C-alpha positions in Angstrom: 11.4 -26.3 20.2 10.1 -24.0 17.5 10.8 -21.0 19.7 14.3 -22.2 20.3 15.0 -22.7 16.6 13.6 -19.2 16.0 16.0 -17.7 18.6 19.0 -19.4 17.0 18.0 -18.1 13.6 17.7 -14.5 15.0 21.1 -14.8 16.8 22.9 -16.1 13.7 21.4 -13.4 11.5 22.3 -10.6 14.0 25.9 -11.8 14.5 26.5 -12.0 10.8 25.2 -8.5 10.2 27.3 -7.1 13.1 30.5 -8.8 12.1 30.3 -8.8 8.3 33.6 -8.2 6.4 35.8 -7.9 9.5 39.4 -9.1 9.5 41.3 -11.2 12.1 41.1 -9.4 15.5 43.7 -6.7 16.1 44.0 -4.1 18.8 41.1 -1.7 18.8 38.8 -3.9 16.8 35.5 -5.6 17.5 34.9 -9.2 16.3 32.3 -11.9 16.7 32.8 -15.6 17.8 29.8 -17.9 17.2 30.1 -21.5 18.4 28.1 -24.7 18.6 29.0 -27.8 20.6 28.2 -30.4 23.2 28.5 -30.9 26.9 29.8 -34.4 27.4 28.7 -36.0 30.7 28.5 -39.4 32.3 26.1 -42.2 31.5 23.9 -41.5 34.5 22.8 -38.1 33.2 19.5 -37.7 31.5 21.2 -36.2 28.4 24.7 -37.5 27.8 25.8 -34.8 25.4 23.3 -31.9 25.2 23.7 -29.3 22.4 24.9 -25.8 23.2 25.0 -22.6 21.1 26.8 -19.4 21.9 27.6 -16.1 20.2 29.7 -13.2 21.6 30.8 -9.8 20.5 34.4 -9.0 21.7 36.7 -6.1 21.7 40.5 -6.5 21.2 42.0 -4.0 23.7 45.5 -5.4 23.6 47.7 -7.1 21.0 46.6 -10.5 22.1 43.8 -10.0 24.7 40.1 -9.4 24.2 37.0 -9.3 26.3 33.4 -9.6 25.4 29.8 -10.4 26.2 27.6 -13.1 24.7 24.3 -14.9 24.6 23.2 -18.4 23.6 21.0 -21.4 24.0 21.6 -24.6 25.9 19.5 -27.8 25.9 20.0 -29.4 29.2 17.1 -31.1 31.1 15.4 -27.8 30.2 16.2 -25.0 27.7 18.4 -22.2 29.1 19.5 -18.8 27.8 23.0 -18.1 29.0 24.1 -14.5 29.4 27.9 -14.5 29.6 31.1 -12.4 29.8 34.5 -13.6 28.7 38.2 -12.8 28.5 40.4 -14.4 25.8 44.1 -14.5 25.1 45.4 -15.5 21.7 49.0 -16.5 20.9 50.0 -16.1 17.3 51.8 -19.2 16.2 51.8 -18.8 12.4 50.4 -16.2 10.0 46.9 -17.7 10.2 47.0 -20.0 13.3 46.1 -18.6 16.7 46.1 -20.8 19.8 44.0 -19.3 22.6 42.8 -19.6 26.1 39.4 -18.3 27.3 37.6 -17.9 30.6 33.9 -17.5 30.3 31.3 -17.0 33.1 27.7 -16.1 33.2 24.1 -16.8 34.4 21.7 -19.3 32.9 18.1 -18.1 32.5 15.6 -20.9 32.4 13.3 -20.6 29.4 11.1 -23.5 30.6 9.6 -22.9 34.1 8.5 -26.5 34.8 10.5 -29.7 34.7 10.3 -33.2 36.0 12.9 -34.3 38.6 13.6 -37.7 40.2 13.9 -37.1 44.0 15.6 -39.7 46.2 13.5 -40.3 49.3 12.9 -42.9 52.0 9.8 -44.6 53.4 9.5 -46.4 56.8 9.2 -50.2 57.1 5.9 -51.5 58.3 7.6 -53.9 60.7 9.9 -51.4 62.3 10.0 -47.6 62.7 13.8 -47.7 62.6 14.1 -49.2 59.1 13.7 -47.1 56.0 13.7 -48.1 52.4 14.9 -45.9 49.5 12.7 -45.0 46.6 12.6 -42.5 43.7 9.7 -40.0 43.5 8.9 -38.2 40.3 8.1 -34.5 41.1 7.3 -31.5 38.9 9.6 -28.6 39.8 10.3 -25.1 38.7 13.6 -24.4 37.0 15.2 -21.1 38.2 18.6 -21.0 36.4 22.0 -20.6 37.9 25.7 -19.6 37.5 28.2 -21.2 35.1 31.9 -21.0 34.3 34.0 -22.7 31.7 37.8 -22.3 31.1 38.6 -23.4 27.5 41.6 -23.8 25.2 41.7 -24.1 21.4 42.9 -22.7 18.1 41.5 -20.3 15.5 42.6 -20.7 11.9 42.0 -17.6 9.7 41.5 -17.6 6.0 42.5 -14.7 3.6 39.0 -13.2 3.8 39.3 -12.8 7.6 36.9 -15.6 8.4 38.2 -17.9 11.1 37.4 -21.4 12.2 37.7 -22.3 15.9 38.0 -25.6 17.6 38.1 -25.7 21.4 37.7 -28.0 24.5 37.3 -27.2 28.1 35.6 -27.8 31.5 32.1 -26.6 32.4 30.9 -26.2 35.9 27.4 -24.9 36.7 24.9 -25.1 39.5 21.2 -24.9 38.7 18.4 -24.1 41.1 15.0 -25.8 41.2 12.1 -25.0 43.6 9.2 -27.2 44.7 6.2 -26.8 47.0 6.6 -25.9 50.7 9.8 -23.9 49.9 11.7 -27.0 48.9 14.9 -26.1 47.0 17.0 -28.5 44.9 20.5 -27.7 43.4 21.9 -29.7 40.5 25.6 -29.5 39.8 27.1 -30.1 36.3 30.7 -31.1 35.7 31.1 -31.5 32.0 33.7 -31.7 29.2 32.8 -29.0 26.7 33.6 -29.4 23.0 32.9 -26.6 20.4 33.3 -25.8 16.8 32.9 -22.2 15.7 33.4 -19.3 13.3 34.8 -15.9 13.9 34.4 -12.7 11.8 
């Protein structure tokens, strides 16, 4: 946990330095978008709303379209480091309000190699070899990471100084890989509602 907090502090400090004193994004300019939020899941998940943190540096190559790369931290069953790429389109509604749509994808690197998983297995009945009973086995597995994608929509409201506040919601899909002894492989799929609050420089 201390290592994760240190990584967040370093990321925040770096993004502030890189994006200090920038104005609302215009063609040919770089800008930063840093967000925190949650992944809202169903009640059967181990963590109902794990915390996520992302920061990206983006380049505005068109009047309303930008692309960028980012990094972050996500606290799922394990801690992951997502490396992402995104494309975002903003639609100017008023002088300071910009609705946007963004598509982001990337790869989740597992920062914790071992995790505990509940595997659904069967054991045979003592009275008959044709009857099997279900049971849950707790096994220690190695987290390997996996791909993710999340389309999102939201708004950015800019102040006079150029600092913007973003609010967004979207859909997250990701598939994470786990390995176990005897070459056993387990895939976990996540389908989540993603909610974020961020700042842009």
